[in-house]
C-alpha positions in Angstrom: 0.0 0.0 0.0 1.3 3.5 -0.9 2.3 5.8 2.0 1.5 8.8 -0.2 -1.1 11.3 0.8 -3.9 11.6 -1.8 -5.2 14.9 -3.1 -7.8 15.5 -5.8 -8.2 18.7 -7.7 -11.9 19.5 -8.1 -12.6 22.1 -10.7 -15.8 24.1 -9.9 -14.7 27.2 -11.7 -15.8 28.5 -15.2 -12.3 29.5 -16.3 -12.0 28.4 -19.9 -8.2 27.9 -19.7 -8.8 24.9 -17.3 -9.2 22.3 -20.0 -8.7 18.6 -19.1 -5.3 18.7 -20.9 -4.1 21.8 -19.0 -5.4 20.4 -15.7 -3.6 17.1 -16.2 -0.3 18.9 -17.1 -0.7 21.0 -13.9 -1.4 17.9 -11.9 1.7 16.1 -13.2 4.0 19.1 -12.6 2.7 19.7 -9.1 3.0 16.1 -8.0 6.5 15.9 -9.4 7.6 19.2 -7.8 6.2 18.1 -4.4 7.7 14.6 -4.5 11.1 15.3 -6.0 11.9 18.7 -4.6 9.8 19.7 -1.6 9.2 16.4 0.2 12.9 15.4 0.4 14.0 18.8 1.7 11.2 18.9 4.4 11.0 15.1 5.2 7.3 14.9 4.4 5.3 12.2 2.8 4.9 12.2 -1.0 1.6 13.0 -2.6 -0.6 11.3 -5.2 -2.5 14.0 -7.1 -5.7 13.4 -9.1 -8.1 15.5 -11.1 -11.8 14.8 -10.8 -14.5 14.5 -8.2 -14.1 14.4 -4.4 -12.6 11.0 -3.3 -12.9 9.1 -0.1 -9.7 9.4 1.9 -8.3 12.2 -0.3 -7.8 15.8 0.6 -9.6 18.2 -1.8 -8.1 21.1 -3.8 -11.1 23.0 -4.7 -10.9 25.5 -7.7 -13.8 28.1 -7.6 -14.5 31.4 -9.4 -14.8 33.4 -6.1 -13.8 32.5 -2.5 -15.8 33.6 0.5 -13.5 36.6 0.6 -13.6 37.8 -3.0 -10.1 39.4 -2.8 -8.4 36.2 -1.5 -6.3 34.2 -3.9 -6.1 31.0 -2.0 -5.8 29.4 1.4 -5.7 26.1 3.2 -7.9 25.2 6.1 -9.8 22.2 7.7 -13.2 21.1 6.5 -16.1 20.1 8.7 -14.8 16.5 8.9 -11.4 17.6 10.1 -9.6 16.9 6.8 -7.2 19.5 5.3 -8.9 21.5 2.4 -7.2 23.7 -0.1 -9.2 26.4 -1.9 -8.2 28.5 -4.9 -10.1 31.6 -6.2 -9.7 31.8 -10.0 -11.4 35.3 -10.3 -8.9 36.9 -7.8 -6.0 35.1 -9.5 -7.0 36.5 -12.8 -7.4 40.0 -11.4 -4.0 40.0 -9.9 -1.9 38.4 -12.8 1.6 39.9 -13.1 2.7 41.3 -16.5 3.1 38.3 -18.9 1.7 35.8 -16.4 -0.9 33.3 -17.5 -3.8 32.1 -15.4 -2.4 28.6 -15.5 0.9 29.8 -14.1 -0.9 31.7 -11.3 -2.9 28.6 -10.6 0.0 26.2 -10.2 1.8 28.8 -8.1 -1.3 29.0 -5.9 -1.9 25.3 -5.6 1.8 24.5 -4.9 1.8 27.2 -2.2 -1.1 25.7 -0.5 0.0 22.1 -1.1 3.5 22.7 0.4 2.0 24.4 3.4 -0.6 21.7 3.9 2.2 19.0 3.8 4.1 20.8 6.6 1.2 22.3 8.6 -2.0 20.3 7.6 -4.3 21.5 10.3 -3.1 25.2 10.3 -2.0 24.7 13.9 1.7 24.4 13.9 3.7 27.2 15.4 7.4 27.4 16.5 9.2 29.3 19.3 11.5 32.0 18.1 14.3 33.4 20.2 13.6 36.8 21.8 10.1 37.0 20.3 7.0 37.5 22.4 4.8 35.2 20.2 5.3 32.0 18.2 5.7 32.0 14.4 3.3 30.0 12.2 5.1 27.3 10.3 3.9 28.3 6.9 6.6 27.5 4.4 5.5 29.7 1.5 4.0 32.9 3.1 7.5 34.5 3.8 8.4 34.2 0.1 4.9 34.6 -1.4 5.0 35.6 -5.0 8.4 34.0 -5.7 8.4 31.0 -8.1 10.5 28.6 -10.2 9.7 26.6 -13.3 9.2 22.8 -13.0 8.1 21.0 -16.2 5.7 23.4 -17.9 4.4 25.0 -14.7 5.3 27.8 -12.3 5.8 26.5 -8.8 5.8 28.5 -5.6 9.1 29.2 -3.9 9.3 28.0 -0.3 11.5 28.4 2.8 13.8 25.6 4.0 14.2 24.3 7.6 17.1 26.7 8.2 14.7 29.5 7.8 13.1 28.9 11.3 16.5 28.8 13.1 17.5 32.3 14.2 21.1 31.0 14.9 21.6 29.6 11.4 23.3 32.4 9.5 24.6 30.3 6.6 21.4 29.1 5.0 20.1 28.6 2.3 16.9 29.8 3.7 14.6 29.2 0.7 14.6 27.1 -2.3 14.9 29.9 -4.9 17.6 31.9 -2.9 15.6 35.0 -2.3 16.3 35.4 1.4 19.7 36.2 3.0 18.7 35.7 6.7 16.5 33.4 8.7 13.1 34.7 9.9 13.0 37.3 7.2 10.4 38.2 4.6 10.7 38.7 0.8 9.2 41.9 -0.5 5.8 40.3 -1.1 5.9 37.9 1.8 4.5 37.9 5.3 4.6 36.1 8.7 1.6 35.3 10.9 2.3 35.2 14.7 0.4 33.4 17.5 -0.8 36.6 19.1 -2.7 37.6 15.9 -0.2 40.0 14.6 1.7 39.9 11.3 5.0 41.0 9.7 4.6 42.2 6.1 7.2 42.5 3.3 7.6 46.1 2.0 5.8 45.5 -1.3 2.9 43.3 -0.1 -0.3 44.7 -1.6 -2.7 46.4 0.7 -5.6 44.0 -0.1 -3.4 41.1 0.9 -2.4 42.8 4.2 -6.1 43.3 4.9 -7.0 39.8 4.2 -4.2 38.4 6.3 -4.9 40.7 9.2 -8.6 39.8 9.2 -7.8 36.0 9.0 -4.7 35.9 11.3 -4.0 32.5 12.7 -4.2 31.9 16.5 -1.9 29.4 18.1 -3.5 26.2 19.4 -1.9 23.0 20.7 0.9 22.2 18.4 4.2 24.0 18.9 7.9 23.2 18.4 11.1 25.0 19.5 12.8 26.0 16.3 15.3 28.4 17.6 17.0 28.6 21.0 
């Protein structure tokens, strides 16, 4: 029996770009990027990624035109049954495309962002202690470098921080996969951090609507915590 976690991409959007062929290419690239790059670096289980309808014993990646917060691009949460749920808003992705960026690239960046974070922090409840800080830091591996990406196959994949990022005493790095950061516990220009006391740290270029969304949906620490830095 496979030890991989199963995810299924369920397309509820009306985006014409999301043809069966495009979704299958995205699925293949996302699964490969997770299993050959992210999982070995973070020591997490591989994933089996499918496209179709909700499946028993599989986590859902739901693609919709508009999320409950219309300005939100994507998030991961926990559904009513306690299973991790990833949700992507295609309308907001389209409205915030960078110059030259396609909707499919924005989609694979968003899915990989949430997929990587759900692999490391599936129940949105994992915080770490940080030296000399009054609060714990959410262990979200893509938020601090949000917006950064690299190409894998035909798809754009979200940049992510590495374990050294959460260690304040590690000054050698590397701190993220794409080499954007030069110090632990820092933020890229479009990145942010969520703290257990409900506050946030924002990169200098993070758009105001993203700051507003993060501030309104800030995470609160629960039971799971680890000491990442002395």
